[in-house]
N, CA, C and O of each residue as an XYZ file, in Angstrom:
364
protein
N     238.987    -17.168     67.542
C     238.177    -18.144     66.832
C     236.739    -17.658     66.872
O     236.216    -17.361     67.946
N     236.104    -17.575     65.734
C     234.719    -17.128     65.708
C     233.803    -18.330     65.742
O     234.145    -19.401     65.242
N     232.638    -18.148     66.333
C     231.652    -19.219     66.429
C     230.579    -19.006     65.393
O     230.300    -17.868     65.017
N     229.957    -20.103     64.912
C     228.837    -19.942     63.991
C     227.666    -19.315     64.716
O     227.590    -19.402     65.942
N     226.744    -18.683     63.993
C     225.577    -18.096     64.623
C     224.785    -19.147     65.381
O     224.857    -20.331     65.050
N     224.029    -18.736     66.396
C     223.243    -19.704     67.161
C     222.236    -20.429     66.274
O     221.691    -19.852     65.333
N     221.998    -21.699     66.588
C     221.037    -22.493     65.816
C     219.634    -21.940     65.997
O     219.315    -21.315     67.009
N     218.803    -22.186     64.990
C     217.417    -21.762     65.088
C     217.168    -20.354     64.609
O     216.053    -19.854     64.757
N     218.148    -19.698     64.047
C     217.988    -18.328     63.578
C     217.694    -18.267     62.080
O     217.688    -17.182     61.498
N     217.449    -19.424     61.446
C     217.100    -19.441     60.035
C     218.281    -19.232     59.107
O     218.122    -18.688     58.014
N     219.457    -19.653     59.525
C     220.622    -19.483     58.670
C     221.171    -20.845     58.250
O     220.640    -21.881     58.652
N     222.214    -20.844     57.457
C     222.765    -22.075     56.921
C     223.496    -22.910     57.957
O     223.861    -24.049     57.669
N     223.721    -22.384     59.151
C     224.427    -23.126     60.182
C     223.488    -23.926     61.077
O     223.947    -24.562     62.025
N     222.191    -23.910     60.802
C     221.232    -24.630     61.633
C     221.516    -26.119     61.695
O     221.266    -26.748     62.724
N     222.032    -26.699     60.618
C     222.220    -28.145     60.563
C     223.689    -28.550     60.564
O     224.035    -29.608     60.037
N     224.551    -27.734     61.142
C     225.980    -28.042     61.203
C     226.221    -29.062     62.301
O     225.696    -28.929     63.407
N     227.011    -30.074     61.997
C     227.371    -31.090     62.970
C     228.871    -31.012     63.207
O     229.650    -31.045     62.254
N     229.282    -30.909     64.453
C     230.701    -30.873     64.782
C     231.199    -32.296     64.932
O     230.535    -33.124     65.557
N     232.366    -32.592     64.362
C     232.944    -33.924     64.415
C     234.158    -33.925     65.334
O     235.047    -33.086     65.190
N     234.200    -34.857     66.272
C     235.362    -35.016     67.129
C     235.379    -34.030     68.274
O     234.401    -33.323     68.517
N     236.515    -33.988     68.987
C     236.688    -33.091     70.123
C     237.056    -31.703     69.623
O     237.949    -31.551     68.790
N     236.372    -30.705     70.130
C     236.638    -29.325     69.738
C     237.033    -28.555     70.990
O     236.215    -28.363     71.890
N     238.288    -28.113     71.046
C     238.773    -27.334     72.175
C     238.613    -25.851     71.864
O     238.814    -25.438     70.722
N     238.254    -25.043     72.864
C     238.036    -23.605     72.619
C     239.331    -22.814     72.565
O     239.504    -21.862     73.326
N     240.249    -23.193     71.675
C     241.501    -22.464     71.525
C     241.664    -22.036     70.082
O     241.010    -22.569     69.185
N     242.529    -21.081     69.866
C     242.775    -20.591     68.509
C     243.387    -21.661     67.618
O     243.189    -21.627     66.403
N     244.123    -22.607     68.183
C     244.807    -23.617     67.382
C     243.973    -24.882     67.193
O     244.454    -25.838     66.585
N     242.756    -24.915     67.687
C     241.918    -26.110     67.571
C     241.519    -26.350     66.111
O     241.229    -25.413     65.367
N     241.514    -27.607     65.731
C     241.070    -27.986     64.400
C     239.571    -28.233     64.466
O     239.112    -29.041     65.273
N     238.813    -27.558     63.637
C     237.360    -27.677     63.637
C     236.922    -28.369     62.356
O     237.108    -27.840     61.261
N     236.342    -29.549     62.498
C     235.824    -30.280     61.349
C     234.318    -30.119     61.346
O     233.654    -30.409     62.342
N     233.780    -29.660     60.234
C     232.351    -29.389     60.139
C     231.765    -30.213     59.001
O     232.319    -30.265     57.903
N     230.643    -30.851     59.281
C     229.932    -31.614     58.264
C     228.662    -30.860     57.908
O     227.821    -30.610     58.771
N     228.519    -30.496     56.632
C     227.364    -29.725     56.182
C     226.716    -30.467     55.016
O     227.408    -30.911     54.099
N     225.404    -30.600     55.048
C     224.671    -31.151     53.915
C     224.577    -30.034     52.879
O     223.745    -29.136     53.005
N     225.417    -30.090     51.870
C     225.542    -29.006     50.900
C     224.256    -28.808     50.104
O     223.847    -27.670     49.872
N     223.617    -29.889     49.684
C     222.394    -29.771     48.898
C     221.301    -29.110     49.729
O     220.588    -28.237     49.234
N     221.167    -29.518     50.986
C     220.168    -28.900     51.867
C     220.482    -27.421     52.097
O     219.575    -26.589     52.101
N     221.749    -27.093     52.288
C     222.143    -25.701     52.493
C     221.840    -24.855     51.249
O     221.362    -23.727     51.366
N     222.118    -25.400     50.062
C     221.807    -24.677     48.828
C     220.301    -24.472     48.669
O     219.855    -23.401     48.258
N     219.513    -25.513     48.998
C     218.062    -25.407     48.902
C     217.550    -24.308     49.826
O     216.714    -23.500     49.421
N     218.042    -24.268     51.062
C     217.633    -23.234     52.013
C     218.038    -21.846     51.524
O     217.277    -20.890     51.674
N     219.232    -21.731     50.939
C     219.711    -20.450     50.425
C     218.779    -19.923     49.339
O     218.365    -18.764     49.387
N     218.441    -20.771     48.352
C     217.597    -20.316     47.246
C     216.170    -20.036     47.703
O     215.524    -19.126     47.185
N     215.676    -20.802     48.659
C     214.338    -20.524     49.193
C     214.333    -19.182     49.923
O     213.365    -18.428     49.829
N     215.415    -18.882     50.652
C     215.526    -17.599     51.338
C     215.542    -16.454     50.322
O     214.859    -15.446     50.502
N     216.328    -16.619     49.253
C     216.391    -15.587     48.208
C     215.008    -15.353     47.601
O     214.607    -14.207     47.399
N     214.283    -16.427     47.309
C     212.957    -16.307     46.726
C     212.001    -15.623     47.704
O     211.190    -14.794     47.293
N     212.086    -15.961     48.992
C     211.198    -15.342     49.984
C     211.488    -13.855     50.148
O     210.627    -13.102     50.602
N     212.693    -13.429     49.782
C     213.062    -12.015     49.864
C     212.791    -11.267     48.569
O     213.188    -10.112     48.417
N     212.103    -11.939     47.619
C     211.661    -11.246     46.425
C     212.432    -11.511     45.151
O     212.105    -10.929     44.117
N     213.444    -12.368     45.180
C     214.179    -12.686     43.959
C     213.259    -13.455     43.013
O     212.652    -14.450     43.408
N     213.154    -12.997     41.767
C     212.285    -13.635     40.787
C     213.011    -14.816     40.158
O     213.915    -14.643     39.342
N     212.607    -16.006     40.547
C     213.179    -17.229     39.985
C     212.126    -17.864     39.091
O     211.129    -18.396     39.580
N     212.344    -17.809     37.782
C     211.349    -18.285     36.815
C     210.971    -19.748     37.015
O     209.819    -20.126     36.801
N     211.922    -20.563     37.419
C     211.662    -21.992     37.611
C     211.528    -22.362     39.085
O     211.573    -23.543     39.430
N     211.365    -21.372     39.954
C     211.259    -21.643     41.383
C     212.610    -21.816     42.031
O     213.647    -21.657     41.388
N     212.591    -22.144     43.317
C     213.821    -22.238     44.096
C     214.305    -23.674     44.265
O     215.089    -23.964     45.168
N     213.841    -24.572     43.400
C     214.165    -25.979     43.557
C     215.611    -26.271     43.163
O     216.052    -25.910     42.072
N     216.344    -26.929     44.063
C     217.681    -27.441     43.778
C     217.503    -28.917     43.456
O     216.975    -29.671     44.273
N     217.942    -29.340     42.262
C     217.749    -30.719     41.816
C     219.025    -31.513     42.072
O     220.104    -31.141     41.611
N     218.890    -32.608     42.810
C     220.004    -33.496     43.140
C     219.754    -34.820     42.427
O     218.735    -35.470     42.659
N     220.693    -35.222     41.550
C     220.549    -36.471     40.806
C     221.761    -37.356     41.058
O     222.906    -36.925     40.918
N     221.492    -38.577     41.425
C     222.543    -39.541     41.680
C     222.552    -40.559     40.549
O     221.499    -41.059     40.154
N     223.734    -40.868     40.025
C     223.852    -41.865     38.974
C     223.942    -43.252     39.616
O     224.773    -43.462     40.500
N     223.107    -44.200     39.189
C     223.153    -45.541     39.785
C     224.521    -46.189     39.566
O     225.079    -46.144     38.470
N     225.040    -46.787     40.624
C     226.323    -47.482     40.533
C     226.400    -48.528     41.640
O     226.058    -48.251     42.789
N     226.847    -49.718     41.291
C     227.006    -50.794     42.274
C     228.320    -50.672     43.033
O     228.484    -51.251     44.108
N     229.252    -49.915     42.467
C     230.556    -49.739     43.112
C     231.098    -48.363     42.754
O     230.575    -47.709     41.852
N     232.156    -47.907     43.458
C     232.717    -46.580     43.186
C     233.211    -46.474     41.754
O     233.544    -47.497     41.156
N     233.270    -45.312     41.196
C     232.941    -44.023     41.816
C     231.433    -43.772     41.824
O     230.722    -44.134     40.886
N     230.967    -43.153     42.890
C     229.576    -42.752     43.017
C     229.481    -41.291     42.578
O     230.186    -40.436     43.115
N     228.625    -41.004     41.618
C     228.557    -39.679     41.005
C     227.189    -39.065     41.245
O     226.167    -39.744     41.152
N     227.180    -37.763     41.557
C     225.912    -37.042     41.651
C     226.070    -35.681     40.998
O     227.168    -35.130     40.915
N     224.937    -35.149     40.533
C     224.892    -33.841     39.894
C     223.879    -32.982     40.635
O     222.827    -33.471     41.049
N     224.192    -31.716     40.801
C     223.293    -30.769     41.441
C     223.043    -29.636     40.453
O     223.983    -29.024     39.947
N     221.769    -29.364     40.183
C     221.385    -28.269     39.295
C     220.713    -27.191     40.124
O     219.759    -27.458     40.855
N     221.217    -25.971     40.005
C     220.706    -24.835     40.772
C     219.668    -24.072     39.966
O     219.627    -24.190     38.742
N     218.821    -23.285     40.641
C     217.884    -22.430     39.902
C     218.670    -21.558     38.915
O     219.718    -21.011     39.259
N     218.165    -21.437     37.713
C     218.877    -20.685     36.685
C     219.690    -21.573     35.766
O     220.143    -21.119     34.715
N     219.888    -22.845     36.141
C     220.546    -23.789     35.257
C     221.986    -24.127     35.564
O     222.530    -25.039     34.942
N     222.632    -23.440     36.492
C     224.009    -23.802     36.834
C     224.032    -25.217     37.390
O     223.110    -25.637     38.089
N     225.090    -25.944     37.073
C     225.173    -27.345     37.481
C     226.587    -27.667     37.945
O     227.561    -27.132     37.414
N     226.694    -28.542     38.938
C     228.001    -29.051     39.309
C     227.858    -30.508     39.679
O     226.764    -30.978     39.990
N     228.952    -31.212     39.645
C     228.939    -32.630     39.966
C     229.966    -32.948     41.022
O     230.903    -32.181     41.248
N     229.789    -34.069     41.660
C     230.781    -34.538     42.631
C     230.844    -36.060     42.543
O     229.939    -36.700     42.008
N     231.907    -36.621     43.065
C     232.030    -38.069     43.074
C     232.714    -38.506     44.348
O     233.456    -37.752     44.976
N     232.443    -39.747     44.713
C     233.044    -40.356     45.893
C     233.639    -41.680     45.454
O     232.969    -42.462     44.780
N     234.881    -41.948     45.822
C     235.529    -43.169     45.381
C     235.578    -44.235     46.476
O     235.921    -45.384     46.198
N     235.238    -43.873     47.721
C     235.201    -44.840     48.818
C     233.938    -44.621     49.633
O     233.347    -43.542     49.617
N     233.539    -45.660     50.341
C     232.412    -45.539     51.266
C     232.889    -45.132     52.620
O     232.084    -44.978     53.538
């Protein structure tokens, strides 16, 4: 079983939260919660700091559609214009 890099090294694993009991065995189930939008923002900022020319900057745009009840929908637009959406049907 491989471990994520140590926290504080400026990588995408800095904000990983482990859920539940994690045993140090090969058969252990590891549940990881990652803020995907934050991870994408850090990734694009890192790319820009390393010299990648991003005409519109490294901003990742997160838009949530207003809804009083499920499904809850959000859209994420990446530098360069790529877009994806996600939805949640329960709280």
